[in-house]
KOLVOGU-674268 format. One record per atom (N, C-alpha, C, O): z, y, x. Coordinates in steps of 0.05 Angstrom, whole numbers, plus 32768, in hexadecimal, padded with zeros to 4 digits. Layout:
% KOLVOGU-674268
ZYX;...
END
This chain:
% KOLVOGU-674268
890A870488D9;88EF870B88DE;88DE86F288E3;88E786E188F3;88C786F088D6;88B686D988DA;889A86E288E0;889186F788D7;888C86D388F0;887186DA88F8;885E86C688EC;886086AE88F0;884B86D188DC;883786C088D0;881F86BE88E2;881886D188F0;881386A788E2;87FC86A388F3;87E686B788EF;87E386C288D8;87D686BD8903;87C086D088FF;87AE86C788E8;87A886B088E5;87A686DB88D8;879686D788C0;877986DF88C7;877486F688CE;876786CD88C5;874B86D288CB;873A86D188B2;873D86BF88A2;872986E588AF;871886E68898;86FF86F7889E;8701870A88AD;86E986EE8892;86D186FE8896;86D5871A888A;86E2871D8875;86CA872E8897;86CD8749888D;86B487598893;86A4875188A4;86B187718886;869A8782888B;8697878A88A8;86AA878988B7;867E879188B0;8679879988CB;868B87B088D2;868E87C388C3;869787AE88EA;86A987C388F3;86C687BF88EB;86D887CD88F5;86CB87AC88D8;86E687A788CF;86F3879088E0;86E4878188ED;870D878F88E0;871B877A88EF;8718875F88E2;871B875D88C9;8713874A88F1;8710873088E6;872A871F88E7;872C870B88DA;873E872888F7;8757871988F8;876E872D88FA;876C87428906;8784872588ED;879B873688EB;87B4872588F1;87B3870C88F1;87CA873288F7;87E3872588FC;87F8873188E9;87F9874988E5;8809872088DD;881C872888C9;8838872188D2;883E870A88D9;884A873588D3;8866873088D9;8876873888C1;8873874F88B7;8887872688B7;8894872B889E;88B2872F88A1;88BF872588B3;88BD873E888E;88DA87418889;88E9874B88A1;88FD873F88A9;88E0876188AD;88EE876E88C3;8903878188B6;88FD879088A4;891C878088BF;8931879188B5;892D87AD88C0;892B87B188D8;892D87C188AD;892C87DD88B7;894787EB88B1;894B880288BA;895887DE88A1;897387E8889C;898487D08892;897B87B98894;899C87D58888;89AF87C08884;89AC87B08869;89B387998869;89A387BD8854;89A287B0883A;898E87998839;897B87998849;899287868827;8980876F8826;89638777881E;895187698825;8960878E8811;89458798880B;893A87AB8820;892487B5881D;894887AF8835;893F87BF884B;892F87AD885E;893787A98875;891987A48855;890787928865;88EB879C8862;88E387A7884D;88DB87988876;88BF87A18875;88AD878C8883;88B6877D8894;8894878C887B;887F877C8887;886C878E8897;886787A48890;8862878388AD;884E879188BD;8835877F88BF;8837876888C7;881F878B88B8;8805877C88BA;87F3878D88CC;87EF87A588C7;87E7878188E0;87D8879188F4;87BF878288FD;87BE876988FC;87AB87918905;879487848911;879B8776892B;87AB8781893A;879087608930;87948752894A;878A87658960;8774876F895F;879B87688974;87948779898B;879587978985;878A87A68994;87A3879F8970;87A587BB896A;87B287CB8981;87C687C2898D;87A787E28987;87B287F4899B;87AF88108991;8799881A898D;87C6881E898E;87C7883A8985;87B7883E896B;87A988528968;87B9882B8959;87AB882C893F;87B9883E892C;87D28841892D;87AB884A8919;87B888598903;87CB884788F4;87C7882F88F2;87E0885388E9;87F5884488DB;87F7884D88BE;87F6886488B8;87F8883988AC;87FB883F888F;881588318886;881788198888;88278841887A;883F8836886D;88398836884F;8835884C8844;8839881F8843;8832881C8826;884B88168816;88598802881B;885188288803;8867882487F0;885C881A87D5;884C882887C9;8864880387CD;885987F887B4;88678805879C;887C8812879E;885B88018784;8867880B876B;887787F7875D;887B87E08767;887F87FE8744;889087EC8734;88A587FC8724;88B987F1871D;889F8816871F;88B08827870F;88CC882A871B;88DF882E870C;88CF88278735;88E8882A8743;88FC8814873B;891488168741;88F287FF872E;890587EA8724;88FA87CE8728;890787BA8720;88E387CA8734;88D887B08739;88C687B18751;88BE87C7875A;88BE8799875B;88AA87988770;88B6878C878A;88CE878E878E;88A58780879A;88AD877787B4;8894877687C6;887E877587BD;8899877787E0;8884877A87F3;8871876287F4;885A876487FB;887B874A87EC;886B873287EC;8853873587D9;883E872A87DE;8857874387C3;8842874787B0;882B875787BA;8815875787B0;8830876687D0;881C877987DA;8812877287F6;880987838805;8814875987FC;880887508816;87EA87548816;87DE8758882C;87DE875387FF;87C1875887FE;87BA87748806;87A587798812;87CC87878800;87C887A38808;87CA87A58826;87BA87B28834;87DF87998831;87E4879A884E;87CC878E885D;87C387998871;87C287778854;87AC876A8861;8792877A885F;8783877C8872;878E87868847;877687968844;877587AE8857;876187B38863;878C87BC8859;878D87D3886B;878C87CB8888;877F87D88898;879987B4888F;879887AB88AB;877B87A488B3;877387A988CA;876C879988A1;8750879288A7;873F87AA88AA;872887A988B4;874887C188A1;873A87DA88A5;874287E788BF;873787FC88C6;875587DB88CE;875C87E588E8;877787F488E9;877D880088FD;878787F288D3;87A0880088D2;87B787ED88D6;87B787D788CB;87CB87F588E5;87E487E788E6;87F387EE88CC;87FA880688C8;87F887DB88BC;880287E088A1;881F87D6889D;882587BF88A6;882F87E68891;884B87DF888D;885187E1886F;884B87F58862;885D87CB8864;886487CB8848;888287C68846;888B87AF884A;889287DA883F;88AF87D6883E;88B887CF8821;88AD87DA880E;88CD87BF881F;88DC87BE8806;88F087D58807;88F587E1881C;88FA87DD87EF;890E87F287ED;891F87EB87D5;891787DB87C4;893687F787D4;894987F287BE;893E87FC87A3;8931881287A2;894287ED878E;893887F48774;894E87F2875F;896487E78764;894987FD8747;895C87FC8731;895F87DF8728;894B87D18727;897787D68720;898F87E6871B;89A287EA8733;89B587F98732;899B87DD874A;89AC87E18762;89A987FE876D;89BC8808877A;8993880B8768;898E88258774;89848838875F;89798831874A;898888528764;897E88688754;8974887D8767;8978887C877F;89668891875C;895E88A8876C;897788B48778;898B88B8876A;897788BA8792;896088B987A5;896188A187B8;895688A287CE;896F888B87B0;8972887587C3;8958886B87CE;8956886587E6;8943886987BD;892A885E87C7;891C887187DA;890C886987EB;8921888B87D7;8916889E87EA;8924889C8805;8917889D881A;893E88988805;894D8894881E;8944887B882C;8941887A8844;893F8865881C;8934884D8828;891988518834;89138848884A;8908885F8825;88ED88658830;88EE8874884A;88DF886F885D;89018888884C;890488978865;890D8885887C;890488888892;891F88738876;89288860888A;8911884E8894;890F884988AC;890088468882;88E988358889;88D68845889B;88CC883A88AF;88D1885E8894;88C0886F88A5;88CC887388C0;88BD887388D4;88E6887788C1;88F3887A88DB;88EF886288ED;88EA88648905;88F2884A88E0;88EE883188EF;88D1883088F9;88CC88288910;88BE883788E9;88A2883688F1;889E88498908;88918842891C;88A888618906;88A48874891B;88AF886A8936;88A3886F894B;88C5885C8935;88D28852894D;88C788388958;88C888338970;88BB88288947;88B4880D894F;88968805894D;888F87F08958;888688158940;886B880B8939;885988098952;884687FA8951;886088178967;884F8815897F;884F87F9898A;883B87F08996;886587EA8986;886687CF8990;885587BC8980;885087A58987;884A87C58969;883887B68958;881B87C0895B;880A87B8894C;881787D2896E;87FC87DD8972;87F587F58962;87DE87FE8962;880988018955;880488198946;880B88338955;881C88328967;87FF8849894D;880488638959;881688728946;880E887A8930;882F8877894E;88428885893C;883A88A28936;884588AF8925;882788AD8946;881D88C88941;880688C8892C;87FC88DD8925;87FF88B18922;87E988AF890E;87F588A088F6;87EA888B88EE;880988AB88EA;8819889D88D6;881388A988BA;881788C088B5;8808889888A9;8801889F888D;88148891887A;881A887A887D;881D88A08865;882D88948850;881B88908838;880E88A2882E;881C8878882D;880B886F8817;881D88628802;883188568809;8816886487E9;8825885787D4;8816885687BA;8803886687B6;881E884387A9;88128841878E;88288845877A;883E883A877C;882288558765;8834885A874F;884F88648759;885088788766;886588568752;887F885F875C;88808861877A;888E88728786;8871884F8788;886F885187A5;8861886A87AF;8867887487C4;884E8874879F;8841888D87A5;885488A587A2;885388B887B1;886688A3878E;887B88B7878C;888C88B887A5;889288CD87AF;889488A087AE;88A4889F87C7;889588AB87DE;88A088BB87ED;887C88A287E2;886C88AC87F8;886988CB87F7;886B88D9880B;886588D587DE;886188F287DB;887B890187E0;887A891687ED;889188F787D6;88AA890587DB;88B1890687F9;88BB891A8803;88AC88F08807;88B288F08824;889F89038833;88A7890E8847;888789068829;887389178836;887789358830;887089468840;8881893B8818;88828956880E;889E8963880E;88A1897A8815;88B289538807;88CD895D8807;88DA89558822;88E2893E8826;88DC89688834;88E289628850;88FE89588854;8904894D886A;8910895B8841;892C89538846;89308935884A;8943892D8857;891F8925883E;892389088840;891D88FE885C;892D88EE8867;890789068868;890288FE8883;8914890D8897;891A890288AC;891C89258890;892E893488A1;8948892488A4;8955892588B9;895089158890;896889058891;896788EF88A6;897C88E488AE;894F88E888AF;894C88D388C4;894088DF88DD;893588D188EE;894188FA88DF;8938890788F8;891A890B88FA;890F890F890F;890C890A88E3;88EF890E88E3;88E8892788D2;88F8893188C3;88CF893088D6;88C5894788C8;88A9894088BE;8897893B88CE;88A4894088A4;88898938889A;8873894A88A5;885C894188A9;8878896488AA;8864897588B5;885C896D88D1;8846897388DA;886E896088DF;8868895788FB;8862893A88FD;88508932890C;886F892988EC;886E890C88F1;885D88FD88DD;885788E588E2;8853890988C8;884288FC88B5;8826890788B6;8822891F88B2;881388F688BC;87F788FF88BE;87EA890488A3;87D9891688A1;87F288F5888F;87E688F98875;87F388E9885F;880188D58865;87EF88F18846;87F988E4882E;87E188D8881F;87CD88E6881A;87E488BF8817;87D088B18806;87DE88A687EE;87EC889387EF;87D988B387D7;87E688AB87BE;87D3889E87AB;87BD88A987A6;87DA888787A0;87CA8879878C;87D988798771;87EE886D876E;87CD8888875E;87D888888743;87F688908743;880688838736;87FC88A58751;881888AC8755;882388BF873F;881588D08735;883C88BB8738;884A88CD8726;885888E48736;886D88DF8742;884B88FB8737;885589108748;886189278737;886E89398742;885C8927871D;8864893D870B;8866893186EF;8855893786DE;887C892286EA;887D891286D2;8896891786C1;889D890786B1;88A2892F86C4;88B8893686B3;88AD89448699;88978950869A;88BB89428682;88D48934867E;88D08916867A;88BB890E8671;88E489078681;88E388EA867E;88E988E28661;88FA88EE8653;88DB88CD8658;88E088C2863D;88EC88A6863F;88FB889E862D;88E588978654;88F0887C8657;890D887D865E;8916888C8670;891D886E864F;893A88708652;89438866866D;895688718679;893788518677;893E88478692;8938885B86A7;8947885F86BA;8921886886A5;891A887C86B9;892D889486B8;893388A086CD;8937889A86A1;894B88B0869F;896488A886AF;897088B986BC;896C888F86AF;8983888686BE;897C888786DC;898C889086EC;8964887D86E3;895C887C86FF;895C8898870C;8964889B8723;895288AC86FC;894F88C68708;896588DA86FF;896488F28705;897A88CF86F2;899188E086EC;898D88F486D7;899B890986D7;897B88F086C5;8976890286AF;8959890386A7;894888F986B5;895489108690;893889108686;892789258693;890E89238693;8933893A869E;8923895086A9;8930895C86C2;893E897086C1;892B894E86D8;8935895886F2;891D895D8704;8915894B8713;891389758703;88FA897B8713;88FD89778731;88E98972873E;89158978873B;891989748758;891289578761;891089528779;890F8945874E;8908892A8755;88EA89268757;88E08910875C;88DB893C8752;88BD893A8751;88B18946876B;88B9895B8774;889D89388776;888F8943878E;8884895F878A;88858970879C;887989648772;886C897E876D;888089958770;887989AC8777;889A8990876B;88AF89A4876C;88B389AE8789;88BD89C4878D;88AC899E879C;88B489A387B8;889C89AD87C9;889F89AF87E2;888589B187BE;886E89B987CD;887389D487DC;887D89E787D0;886B89D487F5;886D89EC8805;885889EB881B;884C89D6881F;88538A008829;883F89FF883F;884889EB8854;885F89E68858;883489DF8862;883A89CD8878;883B89B08870;8842899F8881;883489A98857;8834898D8850;881D897E885D;8809898B8863;882089648861;880A8955886D;87F28955885A;87F589588841;87DA89518864;87C2894E8852;87C68937883F;87D389238845;87BB893A8826;87C089268812;87A6891D8805;8794892D8800;87A489038801;878F88F687F1;879E88EB87D8;87AE88D987DB;879788F587C1;87A388EB87A8;878E88DE8797;877B88EB878D;879088C48794;877D88B38786;878888AB876B;879F88A38769;877888AE8756;878288A8873B;876C889D872A;8754889F8731;877388928713;876088878700;875E889786E7;877288A086DC;8745889C86DF;874188AC86C7;874B889F86AE;875088AC8699;874F888486AF;875A88758698;8776886C869C;87808859868F;8784887A86AD;87A1887386B2;87B1887E869B;87B488978699;87BC886C868B;87CC88748674;87EA8873867A;87FB887C866A;87F188698691;880D88678699;8816887F86A9;882B888B86A4;8806888686BD;880A889E86CE;87F188AF86CD;87DE88A986DB;87F088C386BC;87D888D286B7;87CD88DF86D0;87DC88E786E2;87B288E286D2;87A688EE86EA;87AE890B86EE;87AB89158704;87BA891786DA;87C4893386DE;87D9893486F2;87DD894A86FF;87E8891F86F7;87FC891F870C;87EF89258727;87FA89348737;87D88919872C;87CA891D8746;87BD89388747;87BE8946875C;87AF89418731;87A1895A8732;87B589718734;87AF89858742;87CC896F8726;87DF89858728;87EC89878743;87F0899D874E;87F38970874F;87FF8971876A;87EB897B877E;87F2898C878F;87D28972877C;87BD897C878F;87BA899A878D;87B889A887A1;87B989A48774;87B589C18770;87CC89D1877D;87C889E68789;87E589C68779;87FC89D58785;87FC89D387A3;880389E787B0;87F489BC87AE;87F289BA87CB;87DE89CE87D6;87E489DB87EA;87C789CF87CA;87B289E287D3;87BB89FF87D1;87B78A0F87E2;87C88A0587BA;87D28A2087B7;87E68A2987CC;87E88A4087D3;87F48A1587D7;88088A1B87ED;87FB8A1A8808;88098A1E881C;87E18A178809;87D38A178823;87CF89FC8830;87C889FB8848;87D489E78822;87D189CC882D;87B589C08825;87A689CD8817;87B089A98830;8797899B882A;879C89848817;87AE8974881C;878D89838801;8790896D87EE;8775896687E2;8766897887DB;8770894D87DF;8758894387D2;8760893087BC;8771891E87C0;8754893387A5;87588920878E;873F8910878A;8729891B878A;874288F68786;872C88E4877F;873488D88764;874888CB8761;872388DC8750;872788D18735;871288BC8730;86FA88C3872E;871A88A3872D;8707888E8725;8709888C8706;871C888286FB;86F4889786F9;86F7889D86DD;86FB888586CB;8705888886B5;86F2886D86D3;86F4885686C1;870B884386C9;870C882D86BF;871C884C86DB;8731883B86E7;874C884286DC;8753885A86D8;875D882D86D7;8778883186CE;878D882F86E4;8786883086FC;87A6882D86DC;87BC883086EE;87BE88198703;87C4881E871A;87B9880186FA;87BE87EA870B;87A587E2871B;87A887D88732;878E87E68710;877587DF871E;877287EF8738;876687E5874B;877D88078738;87798818874F;8786880D8769;877C8811877F;879C87FE8766;87A787F0877D;879C87D48781;879987CB8797;879687C7876A;878987AD876C;876E87AF877A;8764879B8784;876287C6877A;874887CA8787;874987C787A5;873487C787B2;876187C587B0;876387C087CD;875E87A287D3;875A879A87EA;875F879187BE;875A877587C1;873C876F87C4;872C877F87B9;8735875A87D1;8718875587D6;8707875487BE;86F0875D87BF;8710874987A8;86FF87458790;86F7875F8783;86E287618776;870887748785;8702878D8777;86FA87A48789;86F087B8877F;86FD87A187A3;86F987B987B4;86DC87C387B4;86D787DA87BA;86C987B287AD;86AD87BA87AD;86A687CA8794;869187D78792;86B887CA8780;86B387D88767;86C287F28765;86BA88058757;86D887F58774;86E8880D8774;86ED88158791;86FA880587A0;86E3882C879A;86E3883287B7;86FD883D87C2;86FC885087D2;8713883187BA;872D883C87C4;872E883987E3;8735884C87F0;8728882287ED;8729881E880A;871688318819;871D883C882E;86FF8834880E;86EB8846881B;86F68862881C;86F488708830;8702886B8806;870D88868806;8725888A8818;8729889F8824;87368875881A;874C8876882D;874288778849;874B88878859;872E88678850;87228868886A;871788848871;871D888E8886;8709888F885E;86FD88AA8863;871288BF8867;871088D08878;872888BE8857;873D88D1885A;874B88CF8875;875088E38882;875288B7887C;876088B38896;874E88BB88AD;875788C988BF;873588B388AC;872288BA88C2;871F88D888C4;872088E388DA;871C88E688AE;8719890388AE;8732891188B8;8731892488C7;8749890788AE;8762891488B6;8766891188D4;876F892488E2;876188F988DF;876588F588FC;874F8903890C;8754890D8922;873789058901;872289128910;872789308912;8720893D8926;8733893B88FD;8737895888FD;874889618915;874289758922;875D8951891A;876F89598930;878589468933;878789328923;879789498945;87B0893B8947;87C289458931;87BD895A8925;87D88937892C;87EB89408918;87F6895C891E;87F9896C890C;87FB89618938;8806897B893F;87F289918939;87F989A6892E;87D9898E8942;87C689A3893E;87BE89A78921;87B689BD8919;87C189928911;87BC899588F4;87D089A988E8;87C989B788D5;87E889AA88F4;87FB89BD88E9;87F889D988F5;880389ED88EB;87E889DC890B;87E789F58919;87CE8A048913;87CE8A1D8914;87B789F7890E;879E8A05890A;879C8A0D88ED;87A98A0288DC;878A8A2088E8;87848A2888CC;87758A1188BF;87628A0788C9;877F8A0A88A7;877389F48898;876389FF8880;876A8A138875;874D89F1887A;873E89F88862;874489E3884D;873D89CC8850;875289EA8838;875A89D78824;874289CB8816;872E89D88811;874489B18810;872F89A38801;873A89A387E4;874A899287DD;873189B687D4;873D89B987BA;872B89AF87A3;873089B5878C;871789A087AA;870689958795;8710897B878B;871F896D8799;870989748773;8710895B8767;86F7894A8764;86E389538757;86F689338770;86DF8922876E;86E4890D8759;86F788FE875B;86D2890B8745;86D488F78730;86BF88E28736;86A788E78734;86C988CA873C;86B788B48743;86AD88A68729;86BB88A68714;8695889B872B;8689888E8714;86958873870E;868F886786F9;86A688698720;86B1884E871C;86C3884D8703;86CE883886FC;
END
C-alpha cells in the first residue's frame, strides 16, 4: 500500500479542492485483488462510490481510471476503484466473486477513510457496469460475503452497461461466459422486487453496447416495483460516456451532474433501510439529453 501526496486543484464552487489517494490496498489474496481509495481531504461520513472499470472482462487496470476516482472524490465521494481477475486467468463468475470481495472490504474498512458504509453506491462502465449490476440485482454474489444488496447497497449507477446481451457472437466472450446463450449471466434475468434504485446512463450512438440494454433493464426493474432512471445522451458513444468524467469533457456531457443528482436524491429520500421499507414511486421515464 502506498500513499500519494494530497492532490490540490481548482474546482467548482462547493466542490473539494484537495483529495488524498491511497493505492494498491489488498482486499483478497490474488495479485489482482488490489484497490485504490481516493477521498476528499477531511472526509467524514461521506457517500461512497465503488467504480468497476470496463474492458470486456479481459483487459483494464485501476491505474487507467485514476481520473474517475479523482473526479468523484472532488465531488465529495470517497471513491474506490478495484482491480479484479480477467480473462484468460478468469471466467464468469470469477469477476463477480472478486467484485463481491471488494465490496465486503469497503463495507468493513471505508469508515477509516472518511466514508459512510451505509451510503454505498456501486458504479461501473461497460463490463464494469455489468459487474456492478449483477452485484446489485443478483443477491447471491453479495450473500456469499455476508451482504445483502437490498440492505447494503444504496444505489446502482451504470454507464453504457451490457445488461441483456445474449446471444453472444464474439468467440472469446463465449468462452468467458461458458456458452453463447446463458441468460443466467445477465443482470436482467435476475430482476426482482427490492433492488436498489438504479441510474442507467447510455449513449444514443453506442454501437458496442446498444442503449436498449439500459432501457430494457430499467423497464424490467420498474415492472418489478423498483426505481430506475435512464439517461440517454443521444450524440454520445460508448467510450466518451466514461471519458466525460475527465475535466476536458465533463462540461459537454453531464455525466457527473447526473450522478450527483441521483446520489443526492437517493440519500435525501431516506436511509438505505427506509428506502426498502416505504412505498416507492418508480421513475419510469427515459430522459434523452441533447448532448
